[in-house]
DSSP file (Angstrom, degrees, kcal/mol; ACC not computed):
  #  RESIDUE AA STRUCTURE BP1 BP2  ACC     N-H-->O    O-->H-N    N-H-->O    O-->H-N    TCO  KAPPA ALPHA  PHI   PSI    X-CA   Y-CA   Z-CA
    1    1 A M              0   0    0      0, 0.0     2,-0.3     0, 0.0     0, 0.0   0.000 360.0 360.0 360.0 133.5   92.2  111.3  141.0
    2    2 A R        -     0   0    0      1,-0.1     3,-0.1     0, 0.0     0, 0.0  -0.594 360.0-163.6 -82.4 138.7   91.0  110.6  137.5
    3    3 A K  S    S+     0   0    0     -2,-0.3     2,-0.3     1,-0.1    -1,-0.1   0.627  71.4  22.2 -97.3 -19.3   90.8  106.9  136.3
    4    4 A F        -     0   0    0      0, 0.0    -1,-0.1     0, 0.0     0, 0.0  -0.943  69.9-123.5-144.3 163.7   90.5  107.6  132.5
    5    5 A I        -     0   0    0     -2,-0.3     5,-0.0    -3,-0.1     0, 0.0  -0.943  36.2-115.0-106.3 126.4   91.3  110.2  129.9
    6    6 A P     >  -     0   0    0      0, 0.0     4,-2.3     0, 0.0     5,-0.2  -0.284  25.2-119.6 -59.3 148.3   88.3  111.3  127.8
    7    7 A V  H  > S+     0   0    0      1,-0.2     4,-3.1     2,-0.2     5,-0.2   0.919 111.8  53.8 -55.5 -47.9   88.7  110.4  124.1
    8    8 A R  H  > S+     0   0    0      1,-0.2     4,-2.2     2,-0.2    -1,-0.2   0.883 109.3  48.6 -61.2 -38.5   88.6  114.0  123.0
    9    9 A E  H  > S+     0   0    0      2,-0.2     4,-1.4     1,-0.2    -1,-0.2   0.927 113.1  46.2 -66.5 -43.0   91.4  115.0  125.3
   10   10 A A  H  X S+     0   0    0     -4,-2.3     4,-2.5     1,-0.2     3,-0.5   0.953 113.6  49.2 -65.2 -50.3   93.6  112.1  124.3
   11   11 A F  H  X S+     0   0    0     -4,-3.1     4,-3.1     1,-0.2    -1,-0.2   0.882 104.5  58.4 -52.9 -43.0   92.9  112.8  120.6
   12   12 A A  H  < S+     0   0    0     -4,-2.2    -1,-0.2    -5,-0.2    -2,-0.2   0.868 111.8  43.3 -60.7 -37.0   93.7  116.5  121.1
   13   13 A R  H >< S+     0   0    0     -4,-1.4     3,-1.7    -3,-0.5     4,-0.3   0.951 113.7  49.2 -69.7 -51.4   97.2  115.4  122.4
   14   14 A W  H >< S+     0   0    0     -4,-2.5     3,-2.1     1,-0.3     7,-0.3   0.846 100.5  63.8 -63.7 -36.3   97.8  112.7  119.7
   15   15 A E  T 3< S+     0   0    0     -4,-3.1    -1,-0.3     1,-0.3    -2,-0.1   0.528  95.2  61.8 -72.9  -0.4   96.9  115.1  116.8
   16   16 A K  T <  S+     0   0    0     -3,-1.7    -1,-0.3    -5,-0.2    -2,-0.2   0.548  87.1  87.7 -92.4 -10.1   99.9  117.2  117.7
   17   17 A D    <>  -     0   0    0     -3,-2.1     4,-2.3    -4,-0.3     3,-0.4  -0.805  69.0-153.9 -94.0 113.6  102.2  114.3  117.0
   18   18 A P  H  > S+     0   0    0      0, 0.0     4,-2.3     0, 0.0     5,-0.2   0.823  94.5  54.5 -59.5 -33.4  103.2  114.1  113.4
   19   19 A E  H  > S+     0   0    0      2,-0.2     4,-2.3     1,-0.2     5,-0.2   0.909 109.5  47.7 -67.3 -38.6  103.8  110.4  113.5
   20   20 A F  H  > S+     0   0    0     -3,-0.4     4,-3.1    -6,-0.2     5,-0.2   0.954 111.6  50.0 -63.0 -47.9  100.3  109.8  114.8
   21   21 A V  H  X S+     0   0    0     -4,-2.3     4,-2.9    -7,-0.3     5,-0.2   0.914 111.2  49.1 -56.4 -45.2   98.8  112.1  112.1
   22   22 A A  H  X S+     0   0    0     -4,-2.3     4,-2.1     2,-0.2    -1,-0.2   0.934 113.1  46.1 -64.3 -46.4  100.6  110.3  109.4
   23   23 A A  H  X S+     0   0    0     -4,-2.3     4,-1.1     2,-0.2    -2,-0.2   0.928 114.0  50.0 -60.3 -46.0   99.5  106.8  110.7
   24   24 A Y  H >< S+     0   0    0     -4,-3.1     3,-0.7     1,-0.2    -2,-0.2   0.925 110.0  49.4 -57.9 -48.5   95.9  108.1  111.0
   25   25 A D  H >< S+     0   0    0     -4,-2.9     3,-1.7     1,-0.3     4,-0.3   0.857 103.8  59.8 -60.5 -36.4   95.8  109.5  107.5
   26   26 A A  H 3< S+     0   0    0     -4,-2.1     3,-0.3     1,-0.3    -1,-0.3   0.799 107.3  47.3 -64.9 -25.9   97.1  106.3  106.2
   27   27 A L  T <X S+     0   0    0     -4,-1.1     4,-2.4    -3,-0.7    -1,-0.3   0.285  78.6 109.0 -93.1   8.7   94.0  104.6  107.6
   28   28 A E  H <> S+     0   0    0     -3,-1.7     4,-2.4     1,-0.2     5,-0.2   0.885  77.8  48.9 -58.2 -44.9   91.6  107.1  106.2
   29   29 A E  H  > S+     0   0    0     -3,-0.3     4,-2.4    -4,-0.3    -1,-0.2   0.914 111.3  49.5 -62.2 -42.6   90.1  104.8  103.6
   30   30 A E  H  > S+     0   0    0     -4,-0.2     4,-2.3     1,-0.2     5,-0.2   0.897 112.5  47.8 -63.9 -39.5   89.6  102.0  106.1
   31   31 A F  H  X S+     0   0    0     -4,-2.4     4,-2.6     2,-0.2    -1,-0.2   0.897 111.1  51.0 -65.4 -39.1   87.9  104.4  108.5
   32   32 A A  H  X S+     0   0    0     -4,-2.4     4,-2.0    -5,-0.2    -2,-0.2   0.910 112.0  46.4 -68.8 -41.4   85.6  105.7  105.7
   33   33 A L  H  X S+     0   0    0     -4,-2.4     4,-2.6     2,-0.2     5,-0.2   0.963 114.7  46.5 -63.7 -50.1   84.6  102.2  104.6
   34   34 A A  H  X S+     0   0    0     -4,-2.3     4,-2.4     1,-0.2     5,-0.2   0.923 113.1  49.9 -61.5 -41.0   83.9  101.1  108.2
   35   35 A S  H  X S+     0   0    0     -4,-2.6     4,-2.5    -5,-0.2    -1,-0.2   0.885 110.6  50.3 -63.9 -37.1   81.9  104.3  108.9
   36   36 A A  H  X S+     0   0    0     -4,-2.0     4,-2.3     2,-0.2    -2,-0.2   0.902 110.4  49.4 -67.9 -40.8   79.9  103.8  105.7
   37   37 A L  H  X S+     0   0    0     -4,-2.6     4,-2.2     2,-0.2     5,-0.2   0.945 113.3  45.3 -62.3 -48.7   79.0  100.3  106.6
   38   38 A I  H  X S+     0   0    0     -4,-2.4     4,-2.7    -5,-0.2     5,-0.2   0.916 113.3  51.3 -65.9 -40.2   77.9  101.2  110.1
   39   39 A D  H  X S+     0   0    0     -4,-2.5     4,-2.9    -5,-0.2    -1,-0.2   0.899 109.0  50.7 -59.1 -42.4   75.9  104.2  108.8
   40   40 A A  H  X S+     0   0    0     -4,-2.3     4,-1.5     1,-0.2    -1,-0.2   0.914 113.8  44.3 -65.7 -42.0   74.1  102.1  106.3
   41   41 A R  H  <>S+     0   0    0     -4,-2.2     5,-2.3     2,-0.2    -2,-0.2   0.896 114.6  48.0 -68.4 -40.7   73.2   99.6  108.9
   42   42 A A  H ><5S+     0   0    0     -4,-2.7     3,-1.2     1,-0.2    -2,-0.2   0.891 110.5  52.1 -65.5 -39.5   72.2  102.3  111.4
   43   43 A N  H 3<5S+     0   0    0     -4,-2.9    -1,-0.2     1,-0.3    -2,-0.2   0.832 107.9  52.2 -65.0 -31.8   70.1  104.1  108.8
   44   44 A A  T 3<5S-     0   0    0     -4,-1.5    -1,-0.3    -5,-0.2    -2,-0.2   0.476 112.4-125.7 -81.3  -2.5   68.3  100.7  108.0
   45   45 A K  T < 5 +     0   0    0     -3,-1.2     2,-0.3     1,-0.2    -3,-0.2   0.910  62.7 142.4  57.3  43.3   67.6  100.5  111.8
   46   46 A M      < -     0   0    0     -5,-2.3    -1,-0.2    -6,-0.1     2,-0.2  -0.880  48.3-136.4-117.8 149.0   69.2   97.1  111.8
   47   47 A T     >  -     0   0    0     -2,-0.3     4,-2.4    -3,-0.1     5,-0.2  -0.541  34.5-107.1 -93.2 167.9   71.4   95.3  114.3
   48   48 A Q  H  > S+     0   0    0      1,-0.2     4,-2.6     2,-0.2     5,-0.2   0.865 123.1  56.8 -59.1 -34.4   74.5   93.3  113.2
   49   49 A E  H  > S+     0   0    0      2,-0.2     4,-2.3     1,-0.2    -1,-0.2   0.927 107.4  46.8 -58.6 -48.1   72.5   90.2  113.9
   50   50 A Q  H  > S+     0   0    0      1,-0.2     4,-2.4     2,-0.2    -2,-0.2   0.905 113.0  48.5 -66.3 -41.7   69.7   91.2  111.5
   51   51 A V  H  X S+     0   0    0     -4,-2.4     4,-1.8     1,-0.2    -1,-0.2   0.929 111.2  51.0 -63.2 -43.2   72.2   92.2  108.7
   52   52 A A  H  X>S+     0   0    0     -4,-2.6     5,-2.9     1,-0.2     4,-1.0   0.886 109.7  49.4 -61.7 -39.3   74.0   88.9  109.2
   53   53 A E  H  <5S+     0   0    0     -4,-2.3     3,-0.5     1,-0.2    -1,-0.2   0.916 110.6  50.5 -65.8 -42.4   70.7   86.9  108.9
   54   54 A A  H  <5S+     0   0    0     -4,-2.4    -1,-0.2     1,-0.2    -2,-0.2   0.817 116.1  42.6 -65.1 -29.5   69.8   88.9  105.7
   55   55 A M  H  <5S-     0   0    0     -4,-1.8    -1,-0.2    -5,-0.2    -2,-0.2   0.561 112.0-117.9 -92.3  -9.9   73.2   88.1  104.3
   56   56 A G  T  <5S+     0   0    0     -4,-1.0    -3,-0.2    -3,-0.5     2,-0.2   0.918  80.0 101.2  70.3  44.9   73.3   84.4  105.4
   57   57 A T  S   <S-     0   0    0     -5,-2.9    -1,-0.2    -6,-0.1     2,-0.2  -0.645  73.5 -82.8-139.1-165.3   76.4   84.9  107.6
   58   58 A T     >  -     0   0    0     -2,-0.2     4,-1.5     1,-0.1     3,-0.2  -0.689  28.0-118.0-110.1 164.7   77.2   85.4  111.3
   59   59 A Q  H  > S+     0   0    0     -2,-0.2     4,-2.7     1,-0.2     5,-0.2   0.890 115.6  59.0 -62.5 -39.2   77.1   88.5  113.5
   60   60 A A  H  > S+     0   0    0      1,-0.2     4,-2.5     2,-0.2    -1,-0.2   0.879 102.6  52.6 -57.4 -39.5   80.9   88.0  114.1
   61   61 A A  H  > S+     0   0    0      2,-0.2     4,-2.2     1,-0.2    -1,-0.2   0.892 109.5  48.0 -67.9 -38.5   81.5   88.4  110.4
   62   62 A I  H  X S+     0   0    0     -4,-1.5     4,-2.8     2,-0.2     5,-0.3   0.915 110.2  53.0 -69.4 -38.7   79.5   91.7  110.2
   63   63 A A  H  X S+     0   0    0     -4,-2.7     4,-1.6     1,-0.2    -2,-0.2   0.927 110.0  46.8 -56.3 -46.1   81.5   92.9  113.2
   64   64 A R  H  X>S+     0   0    0     -4,-2.5     5,-0.8     2,-0.2     4,-0.8   0.904 111.9  52.2 -65.4 -39.1   84.7   92.1  111.5
   65   65 A L  H ><5S+     0   0    0     -4,-2.2     3,-0.9     1,-0.2    -2,-0.2   0.940 114.0  42.3 -56.5 -51.3   83.4   93.9  108.3
   66   66 A E  H 3<5S+     0   0    0     -4,-2.8    -1,-0.2     1,-0.2    -2,-0.2   0.721 105.6  65.5 -72.3 -21.5   82.5   97.0  110.3
   67   67 A G  H 3<5S-     0   0    0     -4,-1.6    -1,-0.2    -5,-0.3    -2,-0.2   0.703  98.7-137.8 -74.5 -18.5   85.8   96.8  112.2
   68   68 A G  T <<5 +     0   0    0     -3,-0.9    -3,-0.1    -4,-0.8    -2,-0.1   0.583  65.3 124.0  76.4  10.3   87.7   97.5  109.0
   69   69 A K  S   <S+     0   0    0     -5,-0.8    -4,-0.1     1,-0.2    -5,-0.1   0.877  73.7  35.7 -70.2 -35.3   90.4   94.9  109.7
   70   70 A I  S    S-     0   0    0     -6,-0.5    -2,-0.2    -5,-0.1    -1,-0.2  -0.972  88.3-121.7-120.4 126.8   89.9   92.9  106.5
   71   71 A P        -     0   0    0      0, 0.0     2,-0.1     0, 0.0    -6,-0.1  -0.512  33.1-134.0 -67.7 126.4   89.0   94.6  103.2
   72   72 A P        -     0   0    0      0, 0.0     2,-0.1     0, 0.0     0, 0.0  -0.387  16.4-110.6 -77.7 154.5   85.8   93.2  101.9
   73   73 A S     >  -     0   0    0      1,-0.1     4,-2.1    -2,-0.1     5,-0.2  -0.372  28.2-110.4 -74.5 163.1   85.2   92.0   98.3
   74   74 A T  H  > S+     0   0    0      1,-0.2     4,-2.4     2,-0.2     5,-0.2   0.877 120.3  56.4 -61.5 -36.9   82.9   93.9   96.0
   75   75 A R  H  > S+     0   0    0      2,-0.2     4,-2.4     1,-0.2    -1,-0.2   0.920 107.2  47.8 -60.1 -44.9   80.5   90.9   96.2
   76   76 A T  H  > S+     0   0    0      1,-0.2     4,-2.5     2,-0.2    -2,-0.2   0.923 111.0  50.5 -64.2 -41.5   80.3   91.2  100.0
   77   77 A L  H  X S+     0   0    0     -4,-2.1     4,-2.4     2,-0.2    -2,-0.2   0.898 110.3  50.4 -61.3 -41.7   79.7   95.0   99.8
   78   78 A K  H  X S+     0   0    0     -4,-2.4     4,-2.7     2,-0.2    -1,-0.2   0.938 110.9  49.0 -66.6 -44.1   76.9   94.3   97.3
   79   79 A R  H  X S+     0   0    0     -4,-2.4     4,-2.6     1,-0.2    -2,-0.2   0.919 112.2  49.8 -59.0 -43.6   75.3   91.7   99.7
   80   80 A F  H  X S+     0   0    0     -4,-2.5     4,-1.7     2,-0.2    -1,-0.2   0.915 110.0  49.6 -58.4 -45.1   75.6   94.2  102.5
   81   81 A A  H  <>S+     0   0    0     -4,-2.4     5,-2.7     1,-0.2     4,-0.3   0.936 111.8  47.6 -63.7 -47.1   74.0   96.9  100.5
   82   82 A E  H ><5S+     0   0    0     -4,-2.7     3,-1.3     1,-0.2    -1,-0.2   0.925 111.2  51.7 -59.5 -42.7   71.1   94.6   99.6
   83   83 A A  H 3<5S+     0   0    0     -4,-2.6    -1,-0.2     1,-0.3    -2,-0.2   0.816 115.2  41.9 -63.6 -30.8   70.7   93.4  103.3
   84   84 A T  T 3<5S-     0   0    0     -4,-1.7    -1,-0.3    -3,-0.2    -2,-0.2   0.249 113.4-118.0-103.3  10.4   70.5   97.1  104.4
   85   85 A N  T < 5S+     0   0    0     -3,-1.3     2,-0.3    -4,-0.3    -3,-0.2   0.935  74.9 124.5  53.2  51.3   68.2   98.1  101.4
   86   86 A T      < -     0   0    0     -5,-2.7     2,-0.5    -6,-0.1    -1,-0.2  -0.774  61.9-116.0-129.2 173.0   71.0  100.5  100.1
   87   87 A R        -     0   0    0     -2,-0.3     2,-0.4    -3,-0.1    -9,-0.1  -0.973  22.4-129.1-118.4 126.4   72.8  100.9   96.9
   88   88 A L        +     0   0    0     -2,-0.5     2,-0.4   -10,-0.1   -10,-0.0  -0.591  28.7 179.8 -75.8 125.1   76.5  100.4   96.6
   89   89 A R        -     0   0    0     -2,-0.4     2,-0.5     2,-0.0    -2,-0.0  -0.994   5.4-174.7-128.4 125.6   78.3  103.2   94.9
   90   90 A I        +     0   0    0     -2,-0.4     2,-0.3     2,-0.0    -2,-0.0  -0.976  12.7 167.7-119.9 131.1   82.1  103.2   94.3
   91   91 A H        -     0   0    0     -2,-0.5     2,-0.3     2,-0.0    -2,-0.0  -0.946  28.0-131.8-138.9 165.1   83.8  106.2   92.8
   92   92 A F        -     0   0    0     -2,-0.3    -2,-0.0     0, 0.0     0, 0.0  -0.857  19.2-165.3-111.5 146.5   87.3  107.6   92.3
   93   93 A E        -     0   0    0     -2,-0.3    -2,-0.0     0, 0.0     0, 0.0  -0.993  26.6-104.4-133.2 145.3   88.3  111.1   93.2
   94   94 A P        -     0   0    0      0, 0.0     3,-0.1     0, 0.0     0, 0.0  -0.289  33.3-118.0 -68.5 148.8   91.4  113.0   92.1
   95   95 A L        -     0   0    0      1,-0.1     2,-0.0     3,-0.0     0, 0.0  -0.508  39.4 -93.4 -76.9 152.8   94.2  113.5   94.6
   96   96 A P        -     0   0    0      0, 0.0    -1,-0.1     0, 0.0     3,-0.1  -0.381  46.5-107.3 -63.3 146.3   95.1  117.1   95.5
   97   97 A K        -     0   0    0      1,-0.1     3,-0.1    -3,-0.1     2,-0.0  -0.566  37.5-106.6 -77.1 140.1   97.8  118.5   93.3
   98   98 A P        -     0   0    0      0, 0.0    -1,-0.1     0, 0.0     2,-0.1  -0.324  39.7 -98.6 -66.6 146.1  101.1  118.9   95.1
   99   99 A A        -     0   0    0      1,-0.1     2,-0.6    -3,-0.1     0, 0.0  -0.387  36.9-124.3 -61.3 139.1  102.2  122.3   95.9
  100  100 A V        -     0   0    0     -3,-0.1    -1,-0.1    -2,-0.1     3,-0.0  -0.782  20.1-140.2 -93.0 125.5  104.6  123.7   93.4
  101  101 A K        -     0   0    0     -2,-0.6     3,-0.1     1,-0.1     2,-0.1  -0.594  24.1-108.6 -80.7 138.4  107.8  124.9   95.0
  102  102 A P        -     0   0    0      0, 0.0    -1,-0.1     0, 0.0     3,-0.1  -0.389  42.9 -98.7 -61.2 141.7  109.4  128.2   93.6
  103  103 A A        -     0   0    0      1,-0.1     2,-0.2    -2,-0.1    -3,-0.0  -0.344  41.3-107.5 -59.4 139.3  112.5  127.6   91.5
  104  104 A A        -     0   0    0     -3,-0.1     2,-0.4     1,-0.1    -1,-0.1  -0.453  32.7-120.3 -70.8 140.9  115.7  128.2   93.4
  105  105 A K        -     0   0    0     -2,-0.2     2,-0.3    -3,-0.1    -1,-0.1  -0.649  21.7-140.2 -85.7 137.7  117.5  131.4   92.5
  106  106 A S              0   0    0     -2,-0.4    -1,-0.0     1,-0.1     0, 0.0  -0.690 360.0 360.0 -96.7 151.9  121.0  131.0   91.2
  107  107 A A              0   0    0     -2,-0.3    -1,-0.1     0, 0.0    -2,-0.0   0.474 360.0 360.0 -91.9 360.0  123.8  133.4   92.2
């Protein structure tokens, strides 16, 4: 008897549920920011504690930042970039154009 379900298996089931997909997509920006913060710290070969010390904050604050629960200020992101010896770049990208539906034929 199995005591747990592997994440890949669970996700494979969840991604078939339209409500799950919509909720997941709605969080895309939060996931992207959290991932970017974690990647910057990992590439700097730093622990959360080391980043916290460089920023003059606590490890718990860095964990919350990387957890994506609270959107950080631009000032905080700049401090994180300085602590991890990276450069903060913010950009906008166009949304995909909606599909054009063919006009309905009249009888």
